[in-house]
VMD Tcl script that draws the C-alpha trace (Angstrom):
set ca {
  {7.99 -15.73 -2.99}
  {8.68 -16.56 0.74}
  {5.87 -16.18 3.23}
  {7.27 -13.10 5.01}
  {8.63 -11.42 2.05}
  {7.07 -7.80 2.05}
  {6.20 -8.13 5.78}
  {8.42 -5.66 7.37}
  {8.25 -2.31 8.83}
  {11.35 0.03 8.36}
  {11.67 3.80 9.16}
  {13.85 6.72 8.06}
  {14.35 10.25 9.25}
  {10.57 11.30 7.63}
  {8.74 8.25 6.73}
  {7.88 4.49 7.82}
  {7.88 2.00 4.90}
  {5.20 -1.06 5.71}
  {5.31 -4.03 3.87}
  {1.98 -4.64 1.64}
  {1.61 -8.28 2.51}
  {0.72 -7.70 6.14}
  {-3.02 -8.44 6.85}
  {-4.53 -5.61 8.79}
  {-4.76 -7.83 11.77}
  {-1.34 -8.77 11.73}
  {-0.36 -5.24 12.19}
  {-2.46 -4.81 15.01}
  {-0.40 -7.46 17.01}
  {3.09 -6.62 15.77}
  {4.81 -4.96 18.61}
  {7.17 -2.98 15.98}
  {4.33 -1.36 14.25}
  {3.70 2.42 15.05}
  {1.07 3.05 17.61}
  {-0.48 5.65 15.57}
  {-0.73 3.31 12.17}
  {-2.49 0.58 14.41}
  {-4.82 3.11 15.89}
  {-5.67 4.41 12.17}
  {-6.13 0.72 11.28}
  {-8.38 -0.31 14.17}
  {-10.51 2.94 14.09}
  {-10.64 3.98 10.28}
  {-9.71 0.86 7.84}
  {-11.40 -2.08 9.60}
  {-15.02 -0.24 9.05}
  {-14.32 -1.31 5.31}
  {-12.57 -4.60 5.36}
  {-11.96 -7.64 7.33}
  {-9.17 -7.81 9.57}
  {-7.58 -10.88 7.50}
  {-7.33 -8.56 4.27}
  {-4.00 -7.62 2.90}
  {-3.02 -4.00 2.19}
  {-1.80 -5.20 -1.54}
  {-5.34 -6.62 -2.01}
  {-7.47 -3.85 -0.41}
  {-6.06 -0.74 -2.13}
  {-7.00 -2.55 -5.95}
  {-10.75 -2.81 -4.50}
  {-11.38 0.52 -3.05}
  {-13.24 3.29 -4.74}
  {-13.53 6.79 -3.89}
  {-16.55 6.57 -1.36}
  {-15.07 4.30 0.91}
  {-13.86 5.64 4.47}
  {-10.48 3.85 3.93}
  {-9.76 5.63 0.86}
  {-10.34 9.13 2.46}
  {-8.10 8.16 5.25}
  {-5.30 6.97 3.03}
  {-5.75 10.04 0.90}
  {-5.50 12.10 4.10}
  {-2.51 10.43 5.13}
  {-0.91 10.92 1.66}
  {-0.18 7.19 1.34}
  {2.02 6.16 -1.43}
  {2.65 2.82 -2.59}
  {5.84 1.13 -4.26}
  {4.50 -1.52 -6.65}
  {6.44 -3.51 -9.61}
  {4.60 -2.90 -12.29}
  {5.26 -5.26 -15.63}
  {6.71 -3.21 -18.73}
  {6.25 -5.42 -21.67}
  {8.83 -5.48 -24.64}
  {9.02 -2.63 -26.80}
  {10.77 -4.05 -29.56}
  {13.69 -1.78 -29.73}
  {16.02 -1.36 -26.66}
  {14.32 -3.91 -24.73}
  {13.68 -7.24 -26.38}
  {12.05 -8.90 -23.36}
  {9.40 -7.55 -20.81}
  {10.68 -6.39 -17.26}
  {9.31 -5.34 -14.03}
  {9.96 -1.49 -13.44}
  {9.54 -0.31 -9.59}
  {6.98 2.93 -9.30}
  {5.46 4.85 -6.62}
  {1.79 5.78 -6.63}
  {-0.54 7.69 -4.70}
  {-3.63 6.35 -3.42}
  {-5.76 8.42 -5.67}
  {-3.70 7.42 -8.86}
  {-4.17 3.61 -8.04}
  {-8.00 3.99 -7.30}
  {-8.32 6.20 -10.31}
  {-6.29 4.19 -12.81}
  {-8.28 1.89 -14.96}
  {-4.70 0.75 -16.51}
  {-3.46 -0.17 -13.02}
  {-6.68 -2.17 -12.57}
  {-6.29 -3.82 -15.76}
  {-2.75 -4.67 -15.17}
  {-3.63 -5.86 -11.37}
  {-2.53 -9.51 -11.57}
  {0.98 -8.56 -13.39}
  {1.66 -5.85 -10.40}
  {3.40 -6.59 -7.33}
  {2.66 -4.34 -4.47}
  {5.71 -3.81 -2.37}
  {5.04 -1.43 0.24}
  {3.29 1.46 1.66}
  {5.10 4.82 2.67}
  {3.85 7.17 5.02}
  {5.13 10.11 6.22}
  {5.92 10.60 9.88}
  {4.83 14.11 9.86}
  {1.38 13.14 8.12}
  {0.82 10.38 10.75}
  {1.72 12.51 13.62}
  {-0.82 15.50 12.17}
  {-3.70 12.84 11.89}
  {-6.33 12.85 14.52}
  {-7.67 9.45 15.88}
}
mol new
graphics top color blue
foreach p $ca { graphics top sphere $p radius 0.5 }
foreach p [lrange $ca 0 end-1] q [lrange $ca 1 end] { graphics top cylinder $p $q radius 0.2 }
display resetview
């Protein structure tokens, strides 16, 4: 993969889509990143991790007691991931990646996802603009 794959910020009418390969420090200096998200990163997420941590790494190592978990849960954060699906022998003769979306609660509580962590590609964070707007910083 290229260095800048999954380092993007896109918005639709109701959501922000942020690539999961950004480090939190890179997010803070990017001029296209929404200001409110930068404030959330600065004031809440960096209490648990270093600025050189990537979101894709952070979500698999947080637990339910972390302040960053509570923050992402309050924001109703969802992560788009490509999950390896092995061959089933009937329809699919070979394994393949399947794109799925998970909430932060599902990621943190799922032993199955943690066991397959090395084969999962975390693509993006999806934040609702309304949830970000309503979040008090």
